[in-house]
Backbone as CSV, one residue per row, in Angstrom:
resi,resn,N_x,N_y,N_z,CA_x,CA_y,CA_z,C_x,C_y,C_z
1,MET,18.719,8.245,-21.400,18.587,9.684,-21.141,17.208,9.958,-20.548
2,LYS,17.181,10.742,-19.499,15.927,11.029,-18.814,15.031,11.910,-19.674
3,LYS,13.783,11.457,-19.895,12.823,12.216,-20.682,11.553,12.531,-19.903
4,GLY,11.314,11.803,-18.825,10.097,11.990,-18.051,10.294,12.884,-16.848
5,PHE,9.346,12.809,-15.937,9.388,13.587,-14.701,9.315,12.637,-13.514
6,PHE,10.062,12.965,-12.473,10.079,12.152,-11.253,9.566,13.004,-10.100
7,ILE,8.404,12.633,-9.577,7.732,13.397,-8.532,7.577,12.518,-7.301
8,VAL,7.951,13.047,-6.149,7.939,12.263,-4.914,7.090,12.965,-3.857
9,PHE,6.309,12.164,-3.142,5.574,12.643,-1.969,6.297,12.161,-0.720
10,GLU,6.544,13.082,0.201,7.196,12.751,1.464,6.363,13.273,2.637
11,GLY,6.676,12.757,3.823,5.981,13.172,5.033,5.769,11.977,5.938
12,ILE,5.362,12.241,7.167,5.138,11.141,8.099,3.859,10.400,7.721
13,ASP,3.733,9.174,8.203,2.547,8.376,7.903,1.301,9.052,8.471
14,GLY,0.240,9.029,7.663,-0.999,9.672,8.066,-1.198,11.043,7.448
15,ALA,-0.175,11.546,6.763,-0.268,12.883,6.168,-1.044,12.896,4.855
16,GLY,-1.301,11.725,4.274,-2.098,11.672,3.048,-1.314,11.492,1.775
17,LYS,-0.098,10.976,1.860,0.748,10.819,0.671,0.108,9.916,-0.382
18,THR,-0.400,8.765,0.058,-0.970,7.816,-0.894,-2.189,8.399,-1.594
19,THR,-3.034,9.083,-0.849,-4.222,9.709,-1.434,-3.834,10.714,-2.498
20,GLN,-2.881,11.588,-2.183,-2.483,12.621,-3.130,-1.745,12.031,-4.336
21,ALA,-0.961,10.993,-4.119,-0.276,10.341,-5.242,-1.289,9.737,-6.198
22,ASP,-2.315,9.108,-5.663,-3.346,8.509,-6.515,-4.140,9.575,-7.276
23,LEU,-4.452,10.672,-6.604,-5.170,11.761,-7.267,-4.335,12.346,-8.402
24,LEU,-3.057,12.537,-8.139,-2.170,13.094,-9.167,-2.045,12.145,-10.346
25,ALA,-1.890,10.866,-10.066,-1.774,9.886,-11.146,-3.017,9.892,-12.021
26,GLY,-4.191,9.946,-11.403,-5.425,9.967,-12.181,-5.552,11.213,-13.037
27,ALA,-5.200,12.360,-12.465,-5.311,13.619,-13.203,-4.353,13.659,-14.389
28,LEU,-3.128,13.199,-14.187,-2.145,13.221,-15.276,-2.485,12.200,-16.358
29,ALA,-2.968,11.033,-15.943,-3.376,10.028,-16.932,-4.538,10.544,-17.778
30,ALA,-5.451,11.281,-17.148,-6.589,11.836,-17.882,-6.142,12.868,-18.913
31,LYS,-4.984,13.489,-18.676,-4.444,14.458,-19.630,-3.596,13.788,-20.717
32,GLY,-3.486,12.470,-20.655,-2.765,11.744,-21.693,-1.348,11.362,-21.360
33,HIS,-0.898,11.622,-20.144,0.455,11.242,-19.753,0.515,9.761,-19.403
34,ARG,1.647,9.159,-19.706,1.899,7.807,-19.194,2.446,7.942,-17.789
35,VAL,1.796,7.292,-16.841,2.112,7.476,-15.431,2.486,6.142,-14.797
36,VAL,3.539,6.158,-13.999,3.958,5.001,-13.222,3.944,5.408,-11.757
37,VAL,3.196,4.673,-10.946,3.098,4.955,-9.515,3.810,3.849,-8.742
38,THR,4.625,4.232,-7.774,5.344,3.239,-6.986,5.497,3.728,-5.553
39,ARG,6.167,2.918,-4.735,6.414,3.305,-3.353,7.775,2.809,-2.912
40,ASP,8.321,3.482,-1.896,9.659,3.192,-1.399,9.593,3.086,0.138
41,PRO,9.930,1.922,0.710,10.362,0.707,0.037,9.176,-0.008,-0.616
42,GLY,9.474,-0.734,-1.661,8.445,-1.483,-2.378,8.602,-1.292,-3.873
43,GLY,7.527,-1.590,-4.592,7.515,-1.376,-6.030,8.141,-2.473,-6.860
44,THR,8.893,-3.371,-6.236,9.485,-4.525,-6.898,9.303,-5.723,-5.977
45,ALA,9.547,-6.912,-6.497,9.419,-8.105,-5.658,10.379,-8.045,-4.470
46,LEU,11.616,-7.651,-4.740,12.586,-7.528,-3.652,12.168,-6.434,-2.687
47,GLY,11.770,-5.293,-3.225,11.393,-4.166,-2.377,10.213,-4.465,-1.471
48,GLU,9.220,-5.176,-1.993,8.055,-5.504,-1.175,8.423,-6.486,-0.067
49,SER,9.325,-7.406,-0.356,9.781,-8.334,0.684,10.530,-7.597,1.784
50,LEU,11.396,-6.669,1.387,12.125,-5.881,2.385,11.187,-4.954,3.151
51,ARG,10.164,-4.458,2.486,9.178,-3.604,3.166,8.498,-4.368,4.304
52,SER,8.100,-5.583,4.014,7.451,-6.395,5.048,8.395,-6.640,6.214
53,LEU,9.643,-6.912,5.909,10.627,-7.153,6.961,10.863,-5.902,7.800
54,LEU,11.024,-4.754,7.129,11.381,-3.517,7.822,10.231,-2.920,8.620
55,LEU,9.038,-2.971,8.063,7.919,-2.277,8.707,7.020,-3.182,9.531
56,LEU,6.916,-4.445,9.147,5.982,-5.339,9.829,6.661,-6.452,10.609
57,GLY,7.917,-6.696,10.297,8.625,-7.779,10.975,8.872,-7.476,12.445
58,GLY,8.952,-8.518,13.240,9.140,-8.339,14.674,10.578,-8.470,15.134
59,VAL,11.517,-8.640,14.189,12.908,-8.828,14.590,13.590,-7.479,14.808
60,PRO,14.482,-7.365,15.796,15.233,-6.119,15.991,16.141,-5.853,14.796
61,VAL,16.281,-4.572,14.445,17.133,-4.189,13.315,18.069,-3.075,13.770
62,ASP,19.350,-3.290,13.623,20.347,-2.269,13.932,20.146,-1.065,13.014
63,PRO,20.309,0.172,13.514,20.054,1.361,12.686,20.860,1.403,11.388
64,GLU,22.141,1.003,11.447,22.938,0.994,10.218,22.438,-0.097,9.255
65,ALA,22.071,-1.249,9.805,21.527,-2.313,8.969,20.202,-1.882,8.359
66,GLU,19.388,-1.189,9.141,18.117,-0.668,8.646,18.349,0.260,7.459
67,THR,19.313,1.142,7.588,19.630,2.080,6.517,20.029,1.338,5.240
68,LEU,20.840,0.316,5.390,21.304,-0.436,4.231,20.181,-1.245,3.589
69,LEU,19.256,-1.756,4.379,18.123,-2.502,3.829,17.204,-1.589,3.033
70,TYR,16.934,-0.406,3.565,16.147,0.571,2.799,16.870,0.937,1.501
71,ALA,18.187,1.085,1.588,18.956,1.435,0.395,18.907,0.324,-0.638
72,ALA,18.944,-0.929,-0.200,18.877,-2.049,-1.136,17.547,-2.063,-1.873
73,ALA,16.464,-1.828,-1.135,15.145,-1.763,-1.776,15.087,-0.619,-2.781
74,ARG,15.697,0.501,-2.436,15.677,1.671,-3.319,16.537,1.451,-4.560
75,ALA,17.669,0.807,-4.394,18.532,0.520,-5.543,17.806,-0.358,-6.553
76,GLN,17.083,-1.364,-6.069,16.324,-2.235,-6.958,15.187,-1.476,-7.635
77,LEU,14.515,-0.621,-6.877,13.414,0.173,-7.422,13.910,1.114,-8.515
78,ALA,15.025,1.775,-8.261,15.570,2.701,-9.259,15.950,1.972,-10.537
79,ALA,16.653,0.838,-10.390,17.136,0.113,-11.565,16.016,-0.578,-12.330
80,GLU,15.090,-1.174,-11.611,14.064,-2.004,-12.246,12.877,-1.209,-12.766
81,LYS,12.521,-0.121,-12.063,11.277,0.546,-12.421,11.449,2.021,-12.765
82,ILE,12.081,2.800,-11.897,12.056,4.252,-12.079,12.873,4.704,-13.285
83,LEU,14.124,4.300,-13.352,14.978,4.767,-14.449,14.460,4.339,-15.823
84,PRO,14.038,3.085,-16.016,13.472,2.720,-17.325,12.214,3.512,-17.671
85,ALA,11.359,3.766,-16.676,10.136,4.532,-16.947,10.463,5.962,-17.346
86,LEU,11.406,6.585,-16.661,11.792,7.954,-17.006,12.432,8.018,-18.382
87,ALA,13.236,7.031,-18.714,13.861,6.997,-20.038,12.815,6.871,-21.134
88,GLY,11.685,6.242,-20.810,10.604,6.099,-21.772,9.650,7.273,-21.797
89,GLY,9.915,8.301,-20.994,9.106,9.510,-21.022,7.928,9.526,-20.068
90,ALA,7.859,8.584,-19.139,6.731,8.528,-18.210,6.891,9.544,-17.086
91,VAL,5.773,9.847,-16.446,5.782,10.578,-15.186,5.780,9.530,-14.088
92,VAL,6.822,9.516,-13.281,6.925,8.561,-12.182,6.556,9.272,-10.892
93,ILE,5.606,8.710,-10.167,5.142,9.262,-8.894,5.467,8.238,-7.816
94,SER,6.245,8.645,-6.833,6.643,7.719,-5.783,6.205,8.204,-4.405
95,ASP,5.641,7.288,-3.652,5.332,7.514,-2.244,6.611,7.222,-1.473
96,ARG,7.370,8.260,-1.195,8.679,8.257,-0.530,9.814,7.948,-1.502
97,PHE,11.008,8.479,-1.133,12.247,8.144,-1.815,13.386,8.483,-0.863
98,SER,14.478,9.016,-1.360,15.697,9.142,-0.547,15.563,10.070,0.652
99,ASP,14.690,11.074,0.584,14.558,11.981,1.726,13.938,11.307,2.940
100,SER,13.252,10.191,2.737,12.770,9.432,3.891,13.941,8.897,4.706
101,THR,14.994,8.481,4.021,16.182,8.008,4.733,16.835,9.145,5.503
102,ARG,16.930,10.301,4.877,17.517,11.448,5.583,16.700,11.819,6.813
103,ALA,15.380,11.758,6.694,14.512,12.167,7.802,14.425,11.099,8.888
104,TYR,14.143,9.867,8.487,13.924,8.801,9.478,15.221,8.262,10.065
105,GLN,16.157,7.899,9.197,17.400,7.343,9.727,18.372,8.433,10.182
106,GLY,18.340,9.594,9.513,19.205,10.692,9.913,18.693,11.414,11.143
107,TYR,17.608,12.147,10.998,17.060,12.906,12.128,16.452,11.989,13.185
108,GLY,15.765,10.944,12.739,15.102,10.065,13.694,16.054,9.175,14.461
109,ARG,16.920,8.470,13.741,17.834,7.502,14.366,19.175,8.101,14.770
110,GLY,19.533,9.233,14.162,20.816,9.839,14.495,21.989,9.296,13.703
111,ILE,21.711,8.657,12.565,22.796,8.170,11.710,23.534,9.372,11.112
112,SER,24.841,9.263,10.985,25.636,10.400,10.520,25.295,10.771,9.078
113,PRO,25.246,12.076,8.776,24.963,12.519,7.407,25.958,11.975,6.393
114,GLU,27.222,11.832,6.779,28.239,11.350,5.854,27.920,9.917,5.406
115,PHE,27.552,9.078,6.362,27.187,7.699,6.034,25.931,7.665,5.171
116,LEU,24.938,8.469,5.542,23.681,8.489,4.798,23.890,8.907,3.350
117,GLU,24.651,9.975,3.136,24.836,10.457,1.767,25.616,9.459,0.922
118,LEU,26.544,8.757,1.531,27.267,7.717,0.803,26.310,6.615,0.363
119,VAL,25.473,6.165,1.281,24.530,5.086,0.991,23.480,5.536,-0.019
120,ILE,22.950,6.743,0.178,21.930,7.270,-0.740,22.493,7.420,-2.145
121,GLY,23.710,7.941,-2.241,24.332,8.112,-3.549,24.499,6.796,-4.280
122,TRP,24.879,5.769,-3.541,25.035,4.444,-4.143,23.686,3.885,-4.587
123,ALA,22.683,4.003,-3.726,21.381,3.386,-4.001,20.621,4.084,-5.125
124,CYS,20.717,5.404,-5.182,19.886,6.160,-6.127,20.461,6.224,-7.531
125,ARG,21.725,5.859,-7.707,22.339,5.830,-9.033,22.234,7.181,-9.744
126,GLY,22.388,8.254,-8.967,22.330,9.596,-9.526,20.931,10.143,-9.714
127,LEU,19.931,9.394,-9.332,18.545,9.795,-9.536,18.110,10.793,-8.468
128,VAL,17.641,11.957,-8.914,17.157,13.006,-8.016,15.752,13.406,-8.462
129,PRO,14.781,13.465,-7.565,13.430,13.876,-7.967,13.417,15.273,-8.568
130,ASP,12.539,15.471,-9.555,12.347,16.813,-10.109,11.590,17.699,-9.129
131,LEU,10.693,17.092,-8.356,9.895,17.826,-7.396,9.563,16.899,-6.236
132,THR,9.789,17.392,-5.021,9.413,16.644,-3.821,8.370,17.451,-3.060
133,LEU,7.204,16.870,-2.907,6.085,17.498,-2.208,6.044,16.947,-0.786
134,ILE,6.330,17.800,0.178,6.336,17.383,1.577,4.988,17.731,2.196
135,LEU,4.244,16.699,2.572,2.955,16.904,3.227,3.212,16.990,4.722
136,ASP,3.106,18.193,5.246,3.510,18.459,6.624,2.323,18.393,7.570
137,MET,2.532,17.703,8.694,1.460,17.554,9.679,2.067,17.210,11.032
138,ASP,1.444,17.698,12.086,1.872,17.339,13.429,1.681,15.837,13.641
139,PRO,2.655,15.157,14.243,2.536,13.706,14.433,1.287,13.266,15.176
140,ALA,0.827,14.052,16.135,-0.374,13.662,16.874,-1.595,13.648,15.952
141,GLU,-1.694,14.642,15.088,-2.818,14.680,14.145,-2.701,13.569,13.113
142,ALA,-1.489,13.293,12.673,-1.292,12.221,11.701,-1.665,10.870,12.309
143,ALA,-1.272,10.646,13.557,-1.566,9.376,14.219,-3.064,9.148,14.339
144,ALA,-3.815,10.225,14.547,-5.265,10.103,14.696,-5.927,9.644,13.398
145,ARG,-5.263,9.856,12.282,-5.815,9.446,10.987,-5.560,7.979,10.673
146,LEU,-4.552,7.403,11.292,-4.120,6.061,10.934,-5.098,5.010,11.440
147,LYS,-5.287,3.992,10.631,-6.151,2.879,10.994,-5.339,1.593,10.976
148,GLY,-5.697,0.658,11.808,-4.990,-0.605,11.849,-3.776,-0.549,12.758
149,PRO,-3.087,-1.670,12.906,-1.910,-1.729,13.785,-0.798,-0.805,13.292
150,ALA,-0.097,-0.199,14.229,1.022,0.673,13.883,2.193,-0.145,13.374
151,ASP,2.901,0.389,12.362,4.100,-0.301,11.907,5.278,0.058,12.805
152,ARG,6.448,-0.470,12.479,7.599,-0.314,13.364,8.014,1.141,13.524
153,MET,7.921,1.941,12.458,8.283,3.352,12.555,7.255,4.136,13.361
154,GLU,5.992,3.836,13.151,4.938,4.536,13.885,5.024,4.261,15.380
155,ARG,5.525,3.088,15.747,5.629,2.728,17.156,6.787,3.421,17.863
156,GLU,7.626,4.136,17.112,8.763,4.829,17.731,8.333,6.001,18.605
157,GLY,7.126,6.495,18.424,6.614,7.532,19.317,6.700,8.939,18.753
158,ARG,6.059,9.852,19.485,5.878,11.205,18.987,7.186,11.987,18.888
159,GLU,8.082,11.839,19.852,9.339,12.583,19.800,10.165,12.181,18.580
160,PHE,10.198,10.889,18.305,10.902,10.399,17.122,10.301,11.014,15.865
161,LEU,8.977,11.007,15.762,8.312,11.533,14.565,8.450,13.051,14.455
162,GLN,8.554,13.733,15.592,8.817,15.180,15.531,10.188,15.441,14.934
163,ARG,11.163,14.621,15.279,12.497,14.781,14.690,12.454,14.508,13.188
164,VAL,11.703,13.485,12.817,11.554,13.170,11.393,10.926,14.341,10.652
165,ARG,9.857,14.875,11.235,9.181,16.026,10.620,10.154,17.183,10.435
166,GLN,10.968,17.453,11.454,11.927,18.554,11.356,12.955,18.285,10.271
167,GLY,13.304,17.018,10.094,14.244,16.672,9.028,13.717,17.047,7.659
168,TYR,12.449,16.775,7.431,11.841,17.162,6.158,11.843,18.688,5.994
169,LEU,11.466,19.390,7.041,11.381,20.852,6.942,12.752,21.474,6.713
170,ASP,13.768,20.934,7.363,15.116,21.456,7.168,15.593,21.201,5.738
171,ARG,15.261,20.039,5.214,15.654,19.713,3.838,15.025,20.702,2.856
172,ALA,13.748,20.983,3.060,13.047,21.920,2.178,13.621,23.332,2.299
173,LYS,13.997,23.715,3.506,14.573,25.049,3.715,15.910,25.196,3.000
174,ASP,16.679,24.117,2.963,18.003,24.159,2.342,17.944,24.158,0.814
175,ASP,16.844,23.659,0.234,16.743,23.564,-1.225,15.315,23.889,-1.667
176,PRO,14.884,25.140,-1.505,13.484,25.489,-1.792,13.090,25.340,-3.258
177,GLY,14.057,25.298,-4.148,13.729,25.159,-5.557,13.216,23.783,-5.939
178,ARG,13.515,22.775,-5.129,13.116,21.404,-5.463,12.056,20.852,-4.521
179,TYR,11.772,21.574,-3.456,10.804,21.093,-2.472,9.640,22.066,-2.346
180,LEU,8.477,21.519,-2.051,7.310,22.326,-1.731,6.667,21.721,-0.490
181,VAL,6.592,22.518,0.574,5.963,22.074,1.819,4.504,22.499,1.796
182,LEU,3.617,21.537,2.014,2.181,21.793,1.988,1.547,21.382,3.306
183,ASP,0.593,22.156,3.745,-0.139,21.860,4.978,-1.075,20.683,4.722
184,ALA,-0.756,19.541,5.306,-1.545,18.339,5.065,-2.828,18.294,5.882
185,CYS,-3.060,19.289,6.730,-4.287,19.316,7.529,-5.480,19.853,6.737
186,GLN,-5.230,20.507,5.622,-6.327,21.063,4.836,-7.075,19.955,4.107
187,PRO,-8.321,20.206,3.685,-9.092,19.182,2.980,-8.335,18.638,1.773
188,ALA,-8.570,17.354,1.469,-7.822,16.677,0.414,-7.960,17.370,-0.934
189,ASP,-9.156,17.900,-1.244,-9.334,18.539,-2.551,-8.572,19.860,-2.632
190,ARG,-8.532,20.583,-1.537,-7.775,21.843,-1.527,-6.274,21.568,-1.598
191,LEU,-5.844,20.542,-0.889,-4.437,20.160,-0.946,-4.057,19.725,-2.354
192,PHE,-4.938,18.965,-2.995,-4.625,18.498,-4.341,-4.548,19.645,-5.339
193,ALA,-5.330,20.685,-5.132,-5.252,21.849,-6.022,-3.842,22.439,-6.005
194,ARG,-3.212,22.457,-4.823,-1.837,22.948,-4.727,-0.865,21.973,-5.383
195,VAL,-1.131,20.686,-5.210,-0.256,19.664,-5.783,-0.254,19.754,-7.307
196,ILE,-1.422,19.760,-7.920,-1.487,19.757,-9.385,-0.953,21.062,-9.957
197,GLU,-1.149,22.159,-9.252,-0.590,23.436,-9.705,0.937,23.366,-9.743
198,ALA,1.534,22.802,-8.693,2.993,22.708,-8.632,3.530,21.790,-9.728
199,VAL,2.846,20.691,-9.973,3.306,19.743,-10.989,3.163,20.336,-12.388
200,GLU,2.073,21.009,-12.654,1.901,21.636,-13.963,2.939,22.725,-14.189
201,ASN,3.260,23.483,-13.156,4.313,24.503,-13.282,5.661,23.859,-13.571
202,LEU,5.928,22.734,-12.937,7.171,22.013,-13.184,7.270,21.604,-14.645
203,MET,6.211,21.056,-15.165,6.235,20.584,-16.546,6.378,21.723,-17.544
204,LEU,5.729,22.825,-17.271,5.820,23.971,-18.170,7.208,24.605,-18.162
205,SER,7.900,24.485,-17.033,9.196,25.145,-16.901,10.368,24.258,-17.311
206,ASN,10.073,23.023,-17.731,11.141,22.103,-18.117,10.894,21.548,-19.511
207,PRO,11.103,22.334,-20.537,10.846,21.871,-21.908,11.739,20.732,-22.345
208,SER,12.860,20.512,-21.657,13.752,19.425,-22.048,13.166,18.062,-21.710
209,CYS,12.200,18.035,-20.792,11.533,16.785,-20.435,10.284,16.672,-21.289
210,ARG,10.276,15.788,-22.236,9.186,15.674,-23.191,7.988,14.948,-22.616
211,LYS,6.807,15.444,-22.920,5.576,14.800,-22.495,5.299,13.611,-23.403
212,ASN,5.092,12.440,-22.821,4.874,11.222,-23.585,3.396,10.837,-23.488
213,ARG,2.637,11.133,-24.524,1.219,10.801,-24.516,1.014,9.408,-25.118
214,ARG,-0.040,8.753,-24.609,-0.357,7.418,-25.100,-1.046,7.492,-26.449
């Protein structure tokens, strides 16, 4: 039975997801919460191997095969790490989850929504984030922040990333109760003030999810 909270950061690369996830984890741990931080794809031995293949590998990947590989990594992450942590009352913070598939493979690649929802439903095992924080930023500004070689998704170009960005915004518009869109161009400390406010409000409004202090 789920006792913890599942919080996800979404957005294109360069928007600051990892920074904000780390800040949130530190703040919640300081308040006595047990916190588990992970990433999608990744977070498990299988997931990290698939991450390297999908993002850094040089082999061509068919869009449907790409979708299934991301789903396999997510299924392992949910079963091995997220669901057990939530059952134990932890706050799980993930850098990406199922909405990345909707945005990148759906809006970006043009995969049909029917196929995506079937795959996502199978991979997530009924797991839905309590709160998804979308860090929104223009792809050109996000690209300027990135350091090092571009990964396979970043190399798809600005038009592709604009479609991905729109996918996130459309998702948030359709379900405003579970999503919060934040301007990722603002200073990190100001952005984090909005993040922690949203998370604290979530916890206060969900008494059925018990806080598990160490």
